[in-house]
Structure formats: structure tokens, C-alpha cells
C-alpha positions as CSV (number, residue, x, y, z in Angstrom):
1,M,-48.0,26.0,2.7
2,I,-48.3,25.1,-1.0
3,N,-50.6,27.1,-3.2
4,K,-51.3,24.7,-6.0
5,E,-52.6,27.5,-8.2
6,L,-49.1,28.9,-8.4
7,L,-47.4,25.6,-9.5
8,P,-46.4,25.2,-13.1
9,I,-49.0,24.3,-15.7
10,A,-48.1,21.3,-17.8
11,P,-48.1,21.6,-21.6
12,V,-50.7,19.6,-23.5
13,K,-50.5,17.6,-26.7
14,E,-53.5,19.4,-28.2
15,C,-51.3,22.5,-28.6
16,L,-48.7,20.8,-30.7
17,N,-48.3,21.4,-34.5
18,P,-47.8,18.0,-36.0
19,K,-46.7,19.6,-39.3
20,A,-43.8,21.5,-37.7
21,K,-40.5,20.7,-39.3
22,I,-37.5,20.1,-37.0
23,P,-34.1,18.7,-38.2
24,L,-32.2,15.6,-37.2
25,G,-35.3,13.5,-36.5
26,V,-36.6,15.5,-33.6
27,T,-40.4,15.6,-33.6
28,P,-42.9,17.9,-31.9
29,E,-43.7,15.0,-29.6
30,H,-40.0,14.8,-28.5
31,V,-40.2,18.5,-27.7
32,L,-43.4,18.2,-25.7
33,Q,-41.8,15.4,-23.6
34,A,-38.9,17.6,-22.7
35,M,-41.3,20.5,-21.9
36,R,-43.2,18.2,-19.5
37,E,-39.9,17.1,-17.9
38,F,-39.2,20.8,-17.1
39,T,-42.6,21.5,-15.6
40,Q,-42.3,18.4,-13.5
41,F,-38.9,19.5,-12.3
42,L,-40.1,23.0,-11.6
43,T,-43.2,21.7,-9.8
44,G,-40.9,19.7,-7.4
45,V,-38.6,22.6,-6.8
46,D,-41.3,25.2,-6.2
47,S,-43.3,22.8,-4.0
48,G,-40.3,22.3,-1.7
49,L,-39.6,26.0,-1.6
50,M,-43.2,26.9,-0.9
51,E,-43.3,24.4,2.0
52,R,-40.5,26.3,3.6
53,D,-42.2,29.7,3.0
54,T,-39.5,30.5,0.4
55,P,-40.1,32.3,-2.9
56,R,-40.5,30.0,-6.0
57,L,-37.4,29.5,-8.1
58,E,-38.6,31.9,-10.9
59,D,-39.4,34.5,-8.2
60,M,-35.8,34.4,-6.8
61,L,-33.6,34.2,-9.9
62,M,-32.7,37.1,-12.2
63,P,-35.0,36.7,-15.3
64,A,-32.0,36.1,-17.6
65,N,-30.7,33.3,-15.3
66,F,-34.1,31.6,-15.1
67,S,-34.5,31.8,-18.9
68,S,-31.1,30.2,-19.3
69,I,-32.2,27.3,-17.0
70,V,-35.3,26.7,-19.2
71,G,-33.2,26.5,-22.3
72,E,-30.4,24.4,-20.8
73,F,-32.9,21.9,-19.3
74,I,-34.8,21.5,-22.6
75,A,-31.5,21.1,-24.5
76,A,-30.4,18.4,-22.1
77,N,-33.6,16.5,-22.2
78,I,-34.6,16.5,-25.9
79,P,-31.9,13.9,-26.6
80,K,-33.4,11.7,-23.9
81,Y,-36.4,11.1,-26.3
82,S,-34.8,11.8,-29.7
83,K,-32.0,9.3,-30.2
84,G,-30.6,10.9,-33.3
85,V,-29.3,13.9,-31.3
86,V,-27.0,14.5,-28.4
87,R,-26.3,17.4,-26.0
88,N,-23.2,19.4,-27.1
89,K,-20.6,18.5,-24.4
90,Y,-18.2,21.3,-25.4
91,H,-18.2,24.1,-22.8
92,N,-20.2,27.0,-24.3
93,G,-20.3,25.1,-27.6
94,H,-22.6,26.1,-30.4
95,P,-25.2,24.9,-31.1
96,D,-26.7,23.2,-28.0
97,I,-27.8,20.0,-29.7
98,L,-25.7,18.0,-32.2
99,P,-26.2,15.0,-34.5
100,A,-25.5,11.8,-32.5
101,G,-22.1,10.3,-33.2
102,K,-20.9,12.9,-35.7
103,Y,-18.4,14.8,-33.5
104,P,-15.7,13.3,-31.3
105,G,-16.9,13.0,-27.8
106,D,-20.2,14.6,-28.9
107,A,-18.4,18.0,-28.5
108,A,-18.1,20.8,-31.0
109,Q,-17.0,24.3,-30.3
110,H,-18.6,25.7,-33.4
111,A,-20.8,23.5,-35.6
112,G,-22.8,26.4,-37.1
113,A,-26.2,25.2,-38.6
114,D,-25.3,21.5,-38.0
115,G,-27.5,21.1,-35.0
116,I,-30.2,23.0,-32.9
117,E,-29.6,26.0,-30.7
118,V,-32.2,26.3,-27.9
119,K,-33.3,29.4,-26.1
120,G,-35.8,30.2,-23.3
121,S,-37.5,33.6,-23.4
122,R,-40.3,35.5,-21.8
123,Y,-40.9,37.5,-25.0
124,L,-42.9,36.8,-28.2
125,S,-40.2,38.3,-30.4
126,A,-36.8,40.0,-30.5
127,W,-35.2,36.9,-29.2
128,Q,-31.5,37.4,-28.3
129,G,-28.3,35.4,-28.7
130,H,-24.6,35.7,-28.8
131,N,-24.0,34.0,-32.1
132,A,-25.3,36.1,-35.0
133,E,-24.8,33.4,-37.7
134,D,-26.5,30.6,-39.6
135,A,-28.2,28.4,-37.0
136,W,-31.4,26.3,-36.6
137,L,-32.9,28.2,-33.6
138,M,-35.7,26.8,-31.4
139,V,-37.2,29.3,-28.8
140,F,-39.3,28.3,-25.9
141,V,-41.5,31.2,-24.9
142,F,-43.0,31.1,-21.4
143,A,-44.9,33.2,-18.8
144,G,-44.1,33.2,-15.1
145,G,-43.1,35.1,-12.0
146,R,-40.2,37.6,-11.7
147,P,-38.3,38.8,-8.6
148,T,-39.7,42.4,-9.2
149,D,-43.4,41.3,-9.1
150,V,-43.8,41.9,-5.4
151,A,-42.4,45.4,-5.5
152,K,-44.6,46.2,-8.6
153,Q,-47.6,44.7,-6.8
154,I,-48.1,42.3,-9.7
155,E,-50.2,39.2,-8.9
156,P,-48.1,36.0,-8.9
157,K,-48.9,33.6,-11.8
158,P,-47.8,30.0,-12.5
159,F,-45.1,29.1,-15.0
160,K,-46.6,28.2,-18.4
161,F,-45.1,27.5,-21.8
162,L,-46.8,29.8,-24.3
163,M,-45.1,29.0,-27.6
164,V,-42.3,27.1,-29.2
165,T,-41.0,28.2,-32.6
166,G,-38.1,27.1,-34.7
167,A,-36.4,27.7,-38.1
168,L,-33.1,27.9,-39.9
169,L,-31.9,31.4,-39.6
170,N,-29.0,33.0,-41.5
171,K,-26.9,36.0,-40.7
172,S,-29.3,38.5,-42.2
173,D,-32.0,37.3,-39.7
174,W,-29.9,38.8,-36.8
175,K,-29.2,42.4,-35.8
176,F,-26.6,43.4,-33.2
177,A,-27.9,45.4,-30.3
178,G,-25.7,48.4,-29.6
179,R,-24.7,49.7,-26.1
180,S,-23.4,52.9,-24.7
181,E,-19.7,53.5,-23.9
182,T,-20.4,53.2,-20.2
183,S,-22.5,50.0,-20.4
184,R,-21.1,46.7,-19.1
185,R,-23.8,44.6,-20.7
186,T,-22.6,41.8,-22.9
187,I,-23.1,42.6,-26.6
188,T,-25.9,40.5,-28.0
189,A,-27.8,40.1,-31.3
190,S,-31.6,40.0,-31.7
191,V,-33.6,38.1,-34.2
192,T,-35.1,40.5,-36.7
193,P,-38.9,40.8,-37.3
194,G,-38.4,38.8,-40.5
195,G,-36.5,36.1,-38.7
196,A,-39.2,35.9,-36.0
197,E,-41.9,35.6,-38.7
198,K,-40.0,32.8,-40.3
199,M,-39.8,30.9,-37.0
200,K,-43.5,31.6,-36.1
201,K,-44.6,30.1,-39.4
202,N,-43.0,26.9,-38.3
203,W,-44.5,27.0,-34.8
204,I,-44.1,23.8,-32.8
205,Y,-46.3,24.5,-29.8
206,M,-48.8,27.3,-29.2
207,C,-51.1,27.6,-26.2
208,D,-54.8,28.2,-26.7
209,E,-54.7,31.9,-25.8
210,L,-52.0,32.7,-28.4
211,R,-53.6,30.7,-31.1
212,K,-56.4,33.2,-31.1
213,T,-54.1,36.0,-31.9
214,E,-50.6,35.0,-33.0
215,L,-51.7,32.2,-35.3
216,Q,-54.3,34.4,-37.0
217,L,-51.6,37.0,-37.7
218,I,-49.4,34.3,-39.3
219,L,-52.3,33.0,-41.4
220,N,-53.2,36.5,-42.5
221,D,-49.6,37.2,-43.6
222,R,-49.6,34.0,-45.7
223,D,-52.8,35.0,-47.4
224,E,-51.1,38.3,-48.4
């Protein structure tokens, strides 16, 4: 049986920032269309799973894997609406989105800041990546279920995009996260508070709930 209250919430145009700056001809409207594509995709998947009394996709996958799906899906669909860019076809190439027609076969192993790197995240800051270098980073922050919610007796909630931010970061905007000698975790770097502030000042999408808090913090910081 499908519980429609647990299906994804579609992003709305009213939450876009028309003044946001995105390179390579990508507009906030292009971003919104890709976000809508993802919520439609997830609605179809979750509806089918719920009909079979199976946990939703976000309730089954490890959080990092689901966040990766969000980022990969968005990166693949922005070029569908913004004809000046293409998906980077190089396996694990960086960044995810490249200028259309600039690289042979639309593939580049390492194009640096010449493109847009896309990440999905459940967190409002400290976003992580494996490339601590100059890059135009766009982060899609969302809320949704986790596999551990049942064990923790957390009420299930629908997937929802909370915020999209983006800016050109340089190496000083990243900080490597250390690990113990026994850890097998892949070494990653996190966006510093200064880097996150830079990105939030160029927010692209922000839901109503966040605009009452996050946006006010940004405005107050500008005033200072």
C-alpha cells in the first residue's frame, strides 16, 4: 500500500534565487528542472517499492550511496536542459559537468575549475569531496529517510530538497579530514566554514523553512 505522505516533495520555482550566478550558461531554472526530474524518478521507484511492501530506496541504501545517486542523477540531467554543458564521460573524471564541445569525446580526467562538480548531501555544511582543489562546486542538500531510522524509532519523512548552493572554491577552501591508523575509510576533504559561507551567499535554491534561518544568517553576515 502506498503512503502518499512518504513520497518525495517536488521542488518549487518560488524557492529559486534568480540572481544566483552559475557558470557555462546554466541557470537556476535549469537546476530546478533537473531537481524535478529526480523527484519524479524517486516517486516512481518508491511507489513501486511501497506497493510490494518493500522499504523506499532511501530507506534501503547506505546514506553515502544514496547521496551519490542524487548527485549523479542531477549531473546527468542538467545538460538535458542547459545545452552549453555536457556530462563528463570520463570514468571518475573531474568535474562532473564540462563545457559542451571543448574536450574530445566530452571526456576529461581532470579539468579543474573548467566545469561544475555536483554533490548530494544531507548536511548544511562541511560538504566532502575527494578533490581538494580549485573547482566550481554545486551542492544539493536534501532531507529524507535513512536505513537506521527504524532502529532509532525515527518517524519516516519524505525526500525533500532543502538547499542548493554553488561557488568557485580554491584549495584554501578545503581541509583534509584525518583518519586513524586502523581506519579503512577513504581519505576525504571537507569544505571549510569560509568556503561554505561563500557558497551559501550564492544560494540557488532554498526551501521556505531554511530561508527563515539560513538566509537571515547570510544577510546578517553581509551587513557586518
